[in-house]
PyMOL Python script that loads the backbone (N, CA, C, O; Angstrom):
from pymol import cmd

cmd.read_pdbstr("""\
ATOM      1  N   UNK A   1     147.720  76.312 -43.579  1.00  0.00           N
ATOM      2  CA  UNK A   1     146.079  76.625 -43.418  1.00  0.00           C
ATOM      3  C   UNK A   1     145.411  76.296 -44.506  1.00  0.00           C
ATOM      4  O   UNK A   1     145.785  76.531 -45.655  1.00  0.00           O
ATOM      5  N   UNK A   2     144.297  75.684 -44.149  1.00  0.00           N
ATOM      6  CA  UNK A   2     143.379  75.277 -45.261  1.00  0.00           C
ATOM      7  C   UNK A   2     142.057  75.900 -45.028  1.00  0.00           C
ATOM      8  O   UNK A   2     141.507  75.706 -43.944  1.00  0.00           O
ATOM      9  N   UNK A   3     141.377  76.777 -46.117  1.00  0.00           N
ATOM     10  CA  UNK A   3     140.375  77.249 -45.944  1.00  0.00           C
ATOM     11  C   UNK A   3     139.330  76.706 -46.968  1.00  0.00           C
ATOM     12  O   UNK A   3     139.532  76.558 -48.173  1.00  0.00           O
ATOM     13  N   UNK A   4     138.315  76.464 -46.366  1.00  0.00           N
ATOM     14  CA  UNK A   4     137.047  76.052 -47.134  1.00  0.00           C
ATOM     15  C   UNK A   4     136.130  76.890 -47.390  1.00  0.00           C
ATOM     16  O   UNK A   4     135.698  77.507 -46.416  1.00  0.00           O
ATOM     17  N   UNK A   5     135.645  77.138 -48.497  1.00  0.00           N
ATOM     18  CA  UNK A   5     134.449  78.010 -48.794  1.00  0.00           C
ATOM     19  C   UNK A   5     133.202  77.289 -49.187  1.00  0.00           C
ATOM     20  O   UNK A   5     133.037  76.798 -50.304  1.00  0.00           O
ATOM     21  N   UNK A   6     132.379  77.250 -48.268  1.00  0.00           N
ATOM     22  CA  UNK A   6     131.216  76.456 -48.663  1.00  0.00           C
ATOM     23  C   UNK A   6     129.952  77.466 -49.058  1.00  0.00           C
ATOM     24  O   UNK A   6     129.587  78.453 -48.419  1.00  0.00           O
ATOM     25  N   UNK A   7     129.457  77.006 -50.138  1.00  0.00           N
ATOM     26  CA  UNK A   7     128.465  77.766 -50.878  1.00  0.00           C
ATOM     27  C   UNK A   7     127.098  77.098 -50.340  1.00  0.00           C
ATOM     28  O   UNK A   7     126.991  75.888 -50.144  1.00  0.00           O
ATOM     29  N   UNK A   8     126.111  77.996 -50.134  1.00  0.00           N
ATOM     30  CA  UNK A   8     125.009  77.173 -49.695  1.00  0.00           C
ATOM     31  C   UNK A   8     124.277  76.719 -50.756  1.00  0.00           C
ATOM     32  O   UNK A   8     124.189  77.465 -51.732  1.00  0.00           O
ATOM     33  N   UNK A   9     123.552  75.305 -50.781  1.00  0.00           N
ATOM     34  CA  UNK A   9     123.061  74.656 -51.602  1.00  0.00           C
ATOM     35  C   UNK A   9     121.645  74.642 -51.534  1.00  0.00           C
ATOM     36  O   UNK A   9     121.119  74.361 -50.458  1.00  0.00           O
ATOM     37  N   UNK A  10     120.881  74.931 -52.628  1.00  0.00           N
ATOM     38  CA  UNK A  10     119.378  75.165 -52.507  1.00  0.00           C
ATOM     39  C   UNK A  10     118.854  73.837 -51.999  1.00  0.00           C
ATOM     40  O   UNK A  10     119.515  72.801 -52.071  1.00  0.00           O
ATOM     41  N   UNK A  11     117.545  73.918 -51.441  1.00  0.00           N
ATOM     42  CA  UNK A  11     116.765  72.902 -50.907  1.00  0.00           C
ATOM     43  C   UNK A  11     115.341  72.915 -51.688  1.00  0.00           C
ATOM     44  O   UNK A  11     114.745  73.900 -52.125  1.00  0.00           O
ATOM     45  N   UNK A  12     115.040  71.829 -51.732  1.00  0.00           N
ATOM     46  CA  UNK A  12     113.749  71.708 -52.313  1.00  0.00           C
ATOM     47  C   UNK A  12     112.712  70.602 -51.278  1.00  0.00           C
ATOM     48  O   UNK A  12     113.185  69.650 -50.656  1.00  0.00           O
ATOM     49  N   UNK A  13     111.425  70.935 -51.277  1.00  0.00           N
ATOM     50  CA  UNK A  13     110.638  69.969 -50.487  1.00  0.00           C
ATOM     51  C   UNK A  13     109.706  69.353 -51.512  1.00  0.00           C
ATOM     52  O   UNK A  13     109.172  69.974 -52.432  1.00  0.00           O
ATOM     53  N   UNK A  14     109.564  67.982 -51.234  1.00  0.00           N
ATOM     54  CA  UNK A  14     108.583  67.091 -52.085  1.00  0.00           C
ATOM     55  C   UNK A  14     107.488  66.769 -51.288  1.00  0.00           C
ATOM     56  O   UNK A  14     107.644  66.730 -50.068  1.00  0.00           O
ATOM     57  N   UNK A  15     106.427  66.537 -51.778  1.00  0.00           N
ATOM     58  CA  UNK A  15     105.216  66.016 -51.174  1.00  0.00           C
ATOM     59  C   UNK A  15     105.027  64.597 -51.855  1.00  0.00           C
ATOM     60  O   UNK A  15     104.874  64.480 -53.071  1.00  0.00           O
ATOM     61  N   UNK A  16     105.046  63.723 -51.136  1.00  0.00           N
ATOM     62  CA  UNK A  16     104.770  62.182 -51.361  1.00  0.00           C
ATOM     63  C   UNK A  16     103.531  61.535 -50.583  1.00  0.00           C
ATOM     64  O   UNK A  16     103.357  61.748 -49.383  1.00  0.00           O
ATOM     65  N   UNK A  17     102.736  60.779 -51.304  1.00  0.00           N
ATOM     66  CA  UNK A  17     101.641  60.137 -50.755  1.00  0.00           C
ATOM     67  C   UNK A  17     101.964  59.389 -49.347  1.00  0.00           C
ATOM     68  O   UNK A  17     103.092  58.902 -49.267  1.00  0.00           O
ATOM     69  N   UNK A  18     101.233  59.267 -48.403  1.00  0.00           N
ATOM     70  CA  UNK A  18     101.478  58.675 -47.242  1.00  0.00           C
ATOM     71  C   UNK A  18     101.847  57.325 -47.328  1.00  0.00           C
ATOM     72  O   UNK A  18     102.562  56.856 -46.442  1.00  0.00           O
ATOM     73  N   UNK A  19     101.430  56.565 -48.353  1.00  0.00           N
ATOM     74  CA  UNK A  19     101.841  55.114 -48.574  1.00  0.00           C
ATOM     75  C   UNK A  19     103.232  55.163 -48.959  1.00  0.00           C
ATOM     76  O   UNK A  19     104.041  54.406 -48.422  1.00  0.00           O
ATOM     77  N   UNK A  20     103.554  55.942 -49.792  1.00  0.00           N
ATOM     78  CA  UNK A  20     105.069  55.930 -50.398  1.00  0.00           C
ATOM     79  C   UNK A  20     105.999  56.272 -49.240  1.00  0.00           C
ATOM     80  O   UNK A  20     107.087  55.732 -49.039  1.00  0.00           O
ATOM     81  N   UNK A  21     105.435  57.249 -48.489  1.00  0.00           N
ATOM     82  CA  UNK A  21     106.427  57.796 -47.349  1.00  0.00           C
ATOM     83  C   UNK A  21     106.643  56.545 -46.384  1.00  0.00           C
ATOM     84  O   UNK A  21     107.789  56.203 -46.091  1.00  0.00           O
ATOM     85  N   UNK A  22     105.550  55.877 -45.901  1.00  0.00           N
ATOM     86  CA  UNK A  22     105.553  54.578 -45.127  1.00  0.00           C
ATOM     87  C   UNK A  22     106.553  53.799 -45.730  1.00  0.00           C
ATOM     88  O   UNK A  22     107.493  53.467 -45.008  1.00  0.00           O
ATOM     89  N   UNK A  23     106.546  53.453 -46.856  1.00  0.00           N
ATOM     90  CA  UNK A  23     107.330  52.603 -47.753  1.00  0.00           C
ATOM     91  C   UNK A  23     108.928  52.904 -47.572  1.00  0.00           C
ATOM     92  O   UNK A  23     109.841  52.163 -47.207  1.00  0.00           O
ATOM     93  N   UNK A  24     108.913  54.289 -47.969  1.00  0.00           N
ATOM     94  CA  UNK A  24     110.404  54.635 -47.813  1.00  0.00           C
ATOM     95  C   UNK A  24     111.020  54.753 -46.238  1.00  0.00           C
ATOM     96  O   UNK A  24     112.203  54.590 -45.940  1.00  0.00           O
ATOM     97  N   UNK A  25     110.190  54.995 -45.539  1.00  0.00           N
ATOM     98  CA  UNK A  25     110.573  54.780 -43.922  1.00  0.00           C
ATOM     99  C   UNK A  25     110.933  53.458 -43.684  1.00  0.00           C
ATOM    100  O   UNK A  25     111.858  53.155 -42.930  1.00  0.00           O
ATOM    101  N   UNK A  26     110.293  52.707 -44.249  1.00  0.00           N
ATOM    102  CA  UNK A  26     110.847  50.869 -43.931  1.00  0.00           C
ATOM    103  C   UNK A  26     112.024  50.558 -44.473  1.00  0.00           C
ATOM    104  O   UNK A  26     112.492  49.423 -44.387  1.00  0.00           O
ATOM    105  N   UNK A  27     112.746  51.757 -45.220  1.00  0.00           N
ATOM    106  CA  UNK A  27     114.135  51.480 -45.691  1.00  0.00           C
ATOM    107  C   UNK A  27     114.920  52.568 -45.357  1.00  0.00           C
ATOM    108  O   UNK A  27     115.203  53.362 -46.254  1.00  0.00           O
ATOM    109  N   UNK A  28     115.354  52.764 -44.150  1.00  0.00           N
ATOM    110  CA  UNK A  28     116.121  53.859 -43.553  1.00  0.00           C
ATOM    111  C   UNK A  28     117.493  53.959 -44.328  1.00  0.00           C
ATOM    112  O   UNK A  28     118.015  55.002 -44.719  1.00  0.00           O
ATOM    113  N   UNK A  29     117.982  52.657 -44.477  1.00  0.00           N
ATOM    114  CA  UNK A  29     119.285  52.497 -45.276  1.00  0.00           C
ATOM    115  C   UNK A  29     119.506  53.368 -46.504  1.00  0.00           C
ATOM    116  O   UNK A  29     120.635  53.735 -46.830  1.00  0.00           O
ATOM    117  N   UNK A  30     118.402  53.694 -47.181  1.00  0.00           N
ATOM    118  CA  UNK A  30     118.529  54.316 -48.631  1.00  0.00           C
ATOM    119  C   UNK A  30     118.452  55.776 -48.297  1.00  0.00           C
ATOM    120  O   UNK A  30     117.602  56.323 -47.594  1.00  0.00           O
ATOM    121  N   UNK A  31     119.672  56.426 -49.031  1.00  0.00           N
ATOM    122  CA  UNK A  31     119.417  57.829 -48.815  1.00  0.00           C
ATOM    123  C   UNK A  31     118.582  58.398 -49.868  1.00  0.00           C
ATOM    124  O   UNK A  31     118.970  58.549 -51.027  1.00  0.00           O
ATOM    125  N   UNK A  32     117.403  58.715 -49.425  1.00  0.00           N
ATOM    126  CA  UNK A  32     116.318  59.274 -50.525  1.00  0.00           C
ATOM    127  C   UNK A  32     116.837  60.549 -51.225  1.00  0.00           C
ATOM    128  O   UNK A  32     116.740  60.684 -52.445  1.00  0.00           O
ATOM    129  N   UNK A  33     117.291  61.314 -50.565  1.00  0.00           N
ATOM    130  CA  UNK A  33     117.857  62.749 -50.984  1.00  0.00           C
ATOM    131  C   UNK A  33     118.676  62.184 -52.298  1.00  0.00           C
ATOM    132  O   UNK A  33     118.305  62.574 -53.405  1.00  0.00           O
ATOM    133  N   UNK A  34     119.720  61.322 -52.197  1.00  0.00           N
ATOM    134  CA  UNK A  34     120.510  60.893 -53.105  1.00  0.00           C
ATOM    135  C   UNK A  34     119.625  60.267 -54.379  1.00  0.00           C
ATOM    136  O   UNK A  34     119.942  60.534 -55.538  1.00  0.00           O
ATOM    137  N   UNK A  35     118.807  59.652 -54.149  1.00  0.00           N
ATOM    138  CA  UNK A  35     117.918  58.882 -55.196  1.00  0.00           C
ATOM    139  C   UNK A  35     117.383  59.959 -55.928  1.00  0.00           C
ATOM    140  O   UNK A  35     117.610  59.946 -57.138  1.00  0.00           O
ATOM    141  N   UNK A  36     116.621  61.031 -55.394  1.00  0.00           N
ATOM    142  CA  UNK A  36     116.162  61.994 -56.035  1.00  0.00           C
ATOM    143  C   UNK A  36     116.823  62.752 -56.624  1.00  0.00           C
ATOM    144  O   UNK A  36     116.360  63.197 -57.675  1.00  0.00           O
ATOM    145  N   UNK A  37     118.289  63.230 -56.130  1.00  0.00           N
ATOM    146  CA  UNK A  37     119.221  63.930 -56.886  1.00  0.00           C
ATOM    147  C   UNK A  37     119.639  63.422 -58.195  1.00  0.00           C
ATOM    148  O   UNK A  37     119.822  64.145 -59.174  1.00  0.00           O
ATOM    149  N   UNK A  38     119.813  61.871 -58.169  1.00  0.00           N
ATOM    150  CA  UNK A  38     119.964  61.351 -59.252  1.00  0.00           C
ATOM    151  C   UNK A  38     119.214  61.163 -60.361  1.00  0.00           C
ATOM    152  O   UNK A  38     119.675  60.982 -61.489  1.00  0.00           O
ATOM    153  N   UNK A  39     117.857  61.207 -60.016  1.00  0.00           N
ATOM    154  CA  UNK A  39     116.573  60.947 -60.954  1.00  0.00           C
ATOM    155  C   UNK A  39     116.565  62.335 -61.512  1.00  0.00           C
ATOM    156  O   UNK A  39     116.435  62.416 -62.733  1.00  0.00           O
ATOM    157  N   UNK A  40     116.684  63.464 -60.807  1.00  0.00           N
ATOM    158  CA  UNK A  40     116.645  65.000 -61.300  1.00  0.00           C
ATOM    159  C   UNK A  40     117.697  65.043 -62.103  1.00  0.00           C
ATOM    160  O   UNK A  40     117.403  65.303 -63.270  1.00  0.00           O
ATOM    161  N   UNK A  41     119.117  64.834 -61.825  1.00  0.00           N
ATOM    162  CA  UNK A  41     120.259  64.832 -62.920  1.00  0.00           C
ATOM    163  C   UNK A  41     119.992  64.301 -64.134  1.00  0.00           C
ATOM    164  O   UNK A  41     120.151  64.992 -65.140  1.00  0.00           O
ATOM    165  N   UNK A  42     119.523  62.926 -64.217  1.00  0.00           N
ATOM    166  CA  UNK A  42     119.142  62.327 -65.457  1.00  0.00           C
ATOM    167  C   UNK A  42     118.043  62.884 -66.059  1.00  0.00           C
ATOM    168  O   UNK A  42     118.125  62.806 -67.285  1.00  0.00           O
ATOM    169  N   UNK A  43     117.035  63.421 -65.657  1.00  0.00           N
ATOM    170  CA  UNK A  43     116.009  64.157 -66.051  1.00  0.00           C
ATOM    171  C   UNK A  43     116.699  65.380 -66.882  1.00  0.00           C
ATOM    172  O   UNK A  43     116.525  65.551 -68.089  1.00  0.00           O
ATOM    173  N   UNK A  44     117.389  66.083 -66.169  1.00  0.00           N
ATOM    174  CA  UNK A  44     118.015  67.080 -66.898  1.00  0.00           C
ATOM    175  C   UNK A  44     118.758  67.039 -68.041  1.00  0.00           C
ATOM    176  O   UNK A  44     118.634  67.812 -68.991  1.00  0.00           O
ATOM    177  N   UNK A  45     119.708  65.931 -67.928  1.00  0.00           N
ATOM    178  CA  UNK A  45     120.613  65.513 -69.063  1.00  0.00           C
ATOM    179  C   UNK A  45     119.605  65.070 -70.169  1.00  0.00           C
ATOM    180  O   UNK A  45     119.897  65.445 -71.305  1.00  0.00           O
ATOM    181  N   UNK A  46     118.653  64.455 -70.047  1.00  0.00           N
ATOM    182  CA  UNK A  46     117.623  63.960 -70.959  1.00  0.00           C
ATOM    183  C   UNK A  46     117.060  65.228 -71.695  1.00  0.00           C
ATOM    184  O   UNK A  46     117.009  65.315 -72.922  1.00  0.00           O
ATOM    185  N   UNK A  47     116.637  66.210 -70.815  1.00  0.00           N
ATOM    186  CA  UNK A  47     115.952  67.306 -71.352  1.00  0.00           C
ATOM    187  C   UNK A  47     116.989  68.199 -72.157  1.00  0.00           C
ATOM    188  O   UNK A  47     116.693  68.688 -73.247  1.00  0.00           O
ATOM    189  N   UNK A  48     118.286  68.390 -71.519  1.00  0.00           N
ATOM    190  CA  UNK A  48     119.512  69.083 -72.384  1.00  0.00           C
ATOM    191  C   UNK A  48     119.698  68.552 -73.729  1.00  0.00           C
ATOM    192  O   UNK A  48     119.838  69.337 -74.667  1.00  0.00           O
ATOM    193  N   UNK A  49     119.711  67.239 -73.915  1.00  0.00           N
ATOM    194  CA  UNK A  49     119.692  66.231 -75.053  1.00  0.00           C
ATOM    195  C   UNK A  49     118.714  66.683 -76.131  1.00  0.00           C
ATOM    196  O   UNK A  49     119.039  66.973 -77.283  1.00  0.00           O
ATOM    197  N   UNK A  50     117.301  66.713 -75.557  1.00  0.00           N
ATOM    198  CA  UNK A  50     116.404  66.924 -76.550  1.00  0.00           C
ATOM    199  C   UNK A  50     116.344  68.341 -76.999  1.00  0.00           C
ATOM    200  O   UNK A  50     115.838  68.579 -78.095  1.00  0.00           O
ATOM    201  N   UNK A  51     116.925  69.539 -76.083  1.00  0.00           N
ATOM    202  CA  UNK A  51     116.950  71.009 -76.317  1.00  0.00           C
ATOM    203  C   UNK A  51     118.105  70.736 -77.500  1.00  0.00           C
ATOM    204  O   UNK A  51     117.756  71.160 -78.602  1.00  0.00           O
ATOM    205  N   UNK A  52     119.444  70.089 -77.456  1.00  0.00           N
ATOM    206  CA  UNK A  52     120.186  70.191 -78.497  1.00  0.00           C
ATOM    207  C   UNK A  52     119.668  69.726 -79.697  1.00  0.00           C
ATOM    208  O   UNK A  52     119.878  70.334 -80.746  1.00  0.00           O
ATOM    209  N   UNK A  53     118.898  68.530 -79.637  1.00  0.00           N
ATOM    210  CA  UNK A  53     118.547  67.979 -80.838  1.00  0.00           C
ATOM    211  C   UNK A  53     117.546  69.003 -81.648  1.00  0.00           C
ATOM    212  O   UNK A  53     117.642  69.230 -82.854  1.00  0.00           O
ATOM    213  N   UNK A  54     116.534  69.602 -80.735  1.00  0.00           N
ATOM    214  CA  UNK A  54     115.733  70.568 -81.254  1.00  0.00           C
ATOM    215  C   UNK A  54     116.171  71.841 -81.956  1.00  0.00           C
ATOM    216  O   UNK A  54     115.629  72.428 -82.892  1.00  0.00           O
ATOM    217  N   UNK A  55     117.213  72.112 -81.325  1.00  0.00           N
ATOM    218  CA  UNK A  55     118.048  73.198 -81.853  1.00  0.00           C
ATOM    219  C   UNK A  55     118.525  73.001 -83.360  1.00  0.00           C
ATOM    220  O   UNK A  55     118.373  73.872 -84.216  1.00  0.00           O
ATOM    221  N   UNK A  56     119.103  71.799 -83.585  1.00  0.00           N
ATOM    222  CA  UNK A  56     119.491  71.405 -84.758  1.00  0.00           C
ATOM    223  C   UNK A  56     118.360  70.815 -85.812  1.00  0.00           C
ATOM    224  O   UNK A  56     118.577  70.542 -86.992  1.00  0.00           O
ATOM    225  N   UNK A  57     117.337  70.707 -85.240  1.00  0.00           N
ATOM    226  CA  UNK A  57     116.043  70.410 -86.227  1.00  0.00           C
ATOM    227  C   UNK A  57     115.947  71.489 -87.220  1.00  0.00           C
ATOM    228  O   UNK A  57     116.195  72.673 -86.994  1.00  0.00           O
ATOM    229  N   UNK A  58     115.553  70.963 -88.385  1.00  0.00           N
ATOM    230  CA  UNK A  58     115.223  71.825 -89.437  1.00  0.00           C
ATOM    231  C   UNK A  58     113.467  71.828 -89.760  1.00  0.00           C
ATOM    232  O   UNK A  58     112.966  72.538 -90.632  1.00  0.00           O
ATOM    233  N   UNK A  59     112.879  71.126 -89.095  1.00  0.00           N
ATOM    234  CA  UNK A  59     111.689  70.869 -88.820  1.00  0.00           C
ATOM    235  C   UNK A  59     110.763  72.303 -88.547  1.00  0.00           C
ATOM    236  O   UNK A  59     111.096  73.177 -87.747  1.00  0.00           O
ATOM    237  N   UNK A  60     109.652  72.331 -89.315  1.00  0.00           N
ATOM    238  CA  UNK A  60     108.831  73.351 -89.076  1.00  0.00           C
ATOM    239  C   UNK A  60     107.527  72.789 -88.163  1.00  0.00           C
ATOM    240  O   UNK A  60     107.134  71.623 -88.151  1.00  0.00           O
ATOM    241  N   UNK A  61     107.027  73.780 -87.493  1.00  0.00           N
ATOM    242  CA  UNK A  61     105.686  73.295 -86.574  1.00  0.00           C
ATOM    243  C   UNK A  61     104.947  72.544 -87.735  1.00  0.00           C
ATOM    244  O   UNK A  61     104.671  71.357 -87.562  1.00  0.00           O
ATOM    245  N   UNK A  62     104.640  73.112 -88.807  1.00  0.00           N
ATOM    246  CA  UNK A  62     103.636  72.236 -89.709  1.00  0.00           C
ATOM    247  C   UNK A  62     104.381  70.813 -89.730  1.00  0.00           C
ATOM    248  O   UNK A  62     103.696  69.822 -89.475  1.00  0.00           O
ATOM    249  N   UNK A  63     105.531  70.682 -89.975  1.00  0.00           N
ATOM    250  CA  UNK A  63     106.103  69.444 -90.295  1.00  0.00           C
ATOM    251  C   UNK A  63     105.816  68.414 -88.860  1.00  0.00           C
ATOM    252  O   UNK A  63     105.522  67.219 -88.869  1.00  0.00           O
ATOM    253  N   UNK A  64     105.956  69.073 -87.993  1.00  0.00           N
ATOM    254  CA  UNK A  64     105.876  68.315 -86.582  1.00  0.00           C
ATOM    255  C   UNK A  64     104.242  68.114 -86.329  1.00  0.00           C
ATOM    256  O   UNK A  64     103.979  67.118 -85.655  1.00  0.00           O
ATOM    257  N   UNK A  65     103.222  68.829 -86.725  1.00  0.00           N
ATOM    258  CA  UNK A  65     101.852  68.646 -86.724  1.00  0.00           C
ATOM    259  C   UNK A  65     101.716  67.557 -87.683  1.00  0.00           C
ATOM    260  O   UNK A  65     101.029  66.642 -87.230  1.00  0.00           O
ATOM    261  N   UNK A  66     102.238  67.328 -89.097  1.00  0.00           N
ATOM    262  CA  UNK A  66     101.981  66.173 -89.958  1.00  0.00           C
ATOM    263  C   UNK A  66     102.516  64.906 -89.228  1.00  0.00           C
ATOM    264  O   UNK A  66     101.857  63.871 -89.124  1.00  0.00           O
ATOM    265  N   UNK A  67     103.762  65.080 -88.736  1.00  0.00           N
ATOM    266  CA  UNK A  67     104.295  63.836 -88.097  1.00  0.00           C
ATOM    267  C   UNK A  67     103.227  63.256 -87.176  1.00  0.00           C
ATOM    268  O   UNK A  67     102.792  62.104 -87.190  1.00  0.00           O
ATOM    269  N   UNK A  68     102.868  64.304 -86.339  1.00  0.00           N
ATOM    270  CA  UNK A  68     102.052  63.915 -85.117  1.00  0.00           C
ATOM    271  C   UNK A  68     100.922  63.139 -85.514  1.00  0.00           C
ATOM    272  O   UNK A  68     100.558  62.094 -84.974  1.00  0.00           O
ATOM    273  N   UNK A  69     100.319  63.779 -86.611  1.00  0.00           N
ATOM    274  CA  UNK A  69      98.985  63.097 -87.275  1.00  0.00           C
ATOM    275  C   UNK A  69      99.301  61.791 -87.788  1.00  0.00           C
ATOM    276  O   UNK A  69      98.636  60.824 -87.419  1.00  0.00           O
ATOM    277  N   UNK A  70     100.220  61.670 -88.576  1.00  0.00           N
ATOM    278  CA  UNK A  70     100.645  60.500 -89.069  1.00  0.00           C
ATOM    279  C   UNK A  70     100.785  59.350 -88.067  1.00  0.00           C
ATOM    280  O   UNK A  70     100.137  58.317 -88.238  1.00  0.00           O
ATOM    281  N   UNK A  71     101.655  59.507 -86.974  1.00  0.00           N
ATOM    282  CA  UNK A  71     101.890  58.531 -85.980  1.00  0.00           C
ATOM    283  C   UNK A  71     100.625  58.161 -85.095  1.00  0.00           C
ATOM    284  O   UNK A  71     100.485  57.099 -84.489  1.00  0.00           O
ATOM    285  N   UNK A  72      99.651  59.312 -85.127  1.00  0.00           N
ATOM    286  CA  UNK A  72      98.589  58.970 -84.152  1.00  0.00           C
ATOM    287  C   UNK A  72      97.726  57.942 -84.989  1.00  0.00           C
ATOM    288  O   UNK A  72      97.181  56.983 -84.442  1.00  0.00           O
ATOM    289  N   UNK A  73      97.625  58.208 -86.432  1.00  0.00           N
ATOM    290  CA  UNK A  73      96.773  57.511 -87.354  1.00  0.00           C
ATOM    291  C   UNK A  73      97.624  56.100 -87.505  1.00  0.00           C
ATOM    292  O   UNK A  73      96.925  55.087 -87.461  1.00  0.00           O
ATOM    293  N   UNK A  74      98.707  55.955 -87.637  1.00  0.00           N
ATOM    294  CA  UNK A  74      99.179  54.703 -87.761  1.00  0.00           C
ATOM    295  C   UNK A  74      98.767  53.907 -86.175  1.00  0.00           C
ATOM    296  O   UNK A  74      98.361  52.749 -86.084  1.00  0.00           O
ATOM    297  N   UNK A  75      98.951  54.684 -85.225  1.00  0.00           N
ATOM    298  CA  UNK A  75      98.679  53.748 -83.994  1.00  0.00           C
ATOM    299  C   UNK A  75      97.317  53.443 -83.772  1.00  0.00           C
ATOM    300  O   UNK A  75      96.989  52.449 -83.125  1.00  0.00           O
ATOM    301  N   UNK A  76      96.495  54.234 -84.268  1.00  0.00           N
ATOM    302  CA  UNK A  76      94.865  54.067 -84.335  1.00  0.00           C
ATOM    303  C   UNK A  76      94.624  52.746 -85.291  1.00  0.00           C
ATOM    304  O   UNK A  76      93.933  51.793 -84.931  1.00  0.00           O
ATOM    305  N   UNK A  77      95.252  52.824 -86.480  1.00  0.00           N
ATOM    306  CA  UNK A  77      95.006  51.519 -87.198  1.00  0.00           C
ATOM    307  C   UNK A  77      95.547  50.274 -86.703  1.00  0.00           C
ATOM    308  O   UNK A  77      94.993  49.204 -86.956  1.00  0.00           O
ATOM    309  N   UNK A  78      96.721  50.365 -85.931  1.00  0.00           N
ATOM    310  CA  UNK A  78      97.351  49.156 -85.309  1.00  0.00           C
ATOM    311  C   UNK A  78      96.544  48.551 -84.334  1.00  0.00           C
ATOM    312  O   UNK A  78      96.371  47.333 -84.272  1.00  0.00           O
ATOM    313  N   UNK A  79      95.953  49.522 -83.429  1.00  0.00           N
ATOM    314  CA  UNK A  79      94.971  49.224 -82.052  1.00  0.00           C
ATOM    315  C   UNK A  79      93.789  48.677 -82.788  1.00  0.00           C
ATOM    316  O   UNK A  79      93.471  47.538 -82.448  1.00  0.00           O
ATOM    317  N   UNK A  80      92.960  49.327 -83.867  1.00  0.00           N
ATOM    318  CA  UNK A  80      91.850  48.745 -84.485  1.00  0.00           C
ATOM    319  C   UNK A  80      92.182  47.414 -84.766  1.00  0.00           C
ATOM    320  O   UNK A  80      91.565  46.488 -84.240  1.00  0.00           O
ATOM    321  N   UNK A  81      93.199  47.219 -85.630  1.00  0.00           N
ATOM    322  CA  UNK A  81      93.780  45.759 -85.993  1.00  0.00           C
ATOM    323  C   UNK A  81      93.795  44.722 -84.829  1.00  0.00           C
ATOM    324  O   UNK A  81      93.155  43.670 -84.843  1.00  0.00           O
ATOM    325  N   UNK A  82      94.563  45.126 -83.872  1.00  0.00           N
ATOM    326  CA  UNK A  82      94.645  44.185 -82.945  1.00  0.00           C
ATOM    327  C   UNK A  82      93.379  43.863 -82.110  1.00  0.00           C
ATOM    328  O   UNK A  82      93.252  42.812 -81.481  1.00  0.00           O
ATOM    329  N   UNK A  83      92.609  44.686 -82.145  1.00  0.00           N
ATOM    330  CA  UNK A  83      91.291  44.653 -81.530  1.00  0.00           C
ATOM    331  C   UNK A  83      90.432  43.918 -82.373  1.00  0.00           C
ATOM    332  O   UNK A  83      89.585  43.304 -81.725  1.00  0.00           O
ATOM    333  N   UNK A  84      90.355  43.768 -83.600  1.00  0.00           N
ATOM    334  CA  UNK A  84      89.729  42.961 -84.628  1.00  0.00           C
ATOM    335  C   UNK A  84      90.235  41.426 -84.565  1.00  0.00           C
ATOM    336  O   UNK A  84      89.517  40.429 -84.642  1.00  0.00           O
ATOM    337  N   UNK A  85      91.668  41.469 -84.406  1.00  0.00           N
ATOM    338  CA  UNK A  85      92.165  39.828 -84.621  1.00  0.00           C
ATOM    339  C   UNK A  85      91.987  39.310 -83.084  1.00  0.00           C
ATOM    340  O   UNK A  85      91.962  38.088 -82.936  1.00  0.00           O
ATOM    341  N   UNK A  86      91.870  40.078 -82.005  1.00  0.00           N
ATOM    342  CA  UNK A  86      91.808  39.601 -80.747  1.00  0.00           C
ATOM    343  C   UNK A  86      90.304  39.220 -80.484  1.00  0.00           C
ATOM    344  O   UNK A  86      89.941  38.323 -79.723  1.00  0.00           O
ATOM    345  N   UNK A  87      89.543  39.980 -81.174  1.00  0.00           N
ATOM    346  CA  UNK A  87      88.071  39.909 -80.717  1.00  0.00           C
ATOM    347  C   UNK A  87      87.452  38.509 -81.852  1.00  0.00           C
ATOM    348  O   UNK A  87      86.275  38.164 -81.739  1.00  0.00           O
ATOM    349  N   UNK A  88      88.145  37.986 -82.632  1.00  0.00           N
ATOM    350  CA  UNK A  88      87.567  36.852 -83.370  1.00  0.00           C
ATOM    351  C   UNK A  88      87.663  36.612 -84.801  1.00  0.00           C
ATOM    352  O   UNK A  88      87.131  35.620 -85.298  1.00  0.00           O
TER     353      UNK A  88
END
""", "prot")
cmd.dss("prot")
cmd.show_as("cartoon", "prot")
cmd.util.cbc("prot")
cmd.orient("prot")
């Protein structure tokens, strides 16, 4: 005799724009719940990797703020240079 124990699986409800829903209904062959499950699983894996990296990090909040400032300043300069060279 074989007994299966089925544990309840949580459900979630998604709200999608009407246009997206119409496009999804045009492809009934796609298992949309599986698509969403895979996307969610990938996002969770990415977040877990980032959490693991952050736990090992020795950066302080001040370090992070300084890096943030340096990156934004570098991007600002790059965009300004690109605008100057594109404009003439």
